[in-house]
Steps between C-alpha positions, in 0.01 A plus 500: 500500500264325745135594478478639852203714419279194455260424784390148590255365758743222591880446518674479161858381448694779323274774636680717757612268781179289521697173467877468553576260217618529139294509186752594227428485132729530199483426132708501186350636178523322168375738227395333183322622184188302580538398864635670810593263780556583868712230669368546856684399821334545840649473849244436779604426859170514687410145612128567524472620140728225375271243657191667349670491157556127538132453587409720199301733721704798379686576179757740356350772284672737257331821390638630170387829340618718211368862508592561133282214367249478788595137534445336840511140611509301827690168488469246781750220556628272783870423426760746638683480164261570212500635147236758405440533126343812350420609146763762408260710297306576820808665651661831409729713714453475880344186640406489871542173692394414861474163676258392772390191688122477495248259663341244274227428756378643834753453781345525852714584802802603289803557725834502316833425659719794609208735530559847634434516881238770435277224372541283807173335609331545160400248234385604153238374258631515148264507200575348159732716282627714788871581508715329764842622367602783270834552320676802367350697213743471209508573128688423186529640148340293226700641207687229313824688422650624824807675350280703271253560785765638736690711246471872552377551142199286579376776737473770235363581155592810301229651285478799260287786636316772307645752746760734351740524791355337808582152631208327675447174688225238541494242774172319432636269232685167539823697459597850611439712191737785412349729233762689306441790256555402136853638464609353835350167405697493176825589684428223752462246218829609347705437813323227699680215322841628603603335827698798619177702520306248712601665828392840367163352407466367852604832660313752285189306398446200723599650837254794504221279365558227759530751786168662408335159451609378845382814668162454326481148641602606851234779495234279344249452786266296278780254404413535129859461386627225728390219268659654191756267339778765517454542879484125562834469313653767725383308812654179366827675409508643859420160652797339324754768583611527864627859471182622331283305749634726775349804335162578656193518283357827621401843379782740405734201455429442132817672379720275722333179389502609132874571500581157645254318268686667208839428655598862574464626142624858550847376616509243220403764244763745610764226491393401148503865381848541638614185321341630178682830543831320540435284194421803285780709652271794547686804632351684797375859488750643750 
């Protein structure tokens, strides 16, 4: 989304309707064991800023940060197509990316083309390093194996609990943790490798855990869970699925989002149980 809550003492392209031109940024990610490369492509239509780029009075700037590793770096460059190389071991999970155009030197009497009429009659004095254009705030996932990253099983871990009969959950780990009493844990290990029981696992174990986890996030006023790898995975799954993307991220909606993330597991489980019943020719109790 655009950073409309930013406030600037001068007009900035990409901020509200200060300047009616395009500053659009995109990039393709190449994830490697040692290097991660962003192949950047920028569209800029403002003639004033394009001329200042030619004169090397302004430059493109990319701010990259990774909350999980505390990595942050600003990269400046002039070409509209540019490759940014990063050390892969600095990146884990969610990586935030935002592009700017910044001044390389003071610019007196700055007056960009296609300026909003509200600024009519004004000229602006720009200091070195001030932003003149701002792009969308985006992010990507730095994990190297996407299929494993997006699989439902990558959201959960099942652990043995000292409790005798109570299932408990933890949401402060990299994965959602489901703690099973010893006997239940042993039963789980006996059946989990049978494909016909996968839907039951999703319905009876994963669904309540994910529903509770999402409600914890939506109620988390301190945002302590929003950078957890399991929640970042859910956001990315949602971003890449049009039907799930339509489900609002809001309090009391966790059960709806959880069911669709897990591909409606109750219906799948009932269908699999019926198929198992037919295979075993189990008579009914009527």
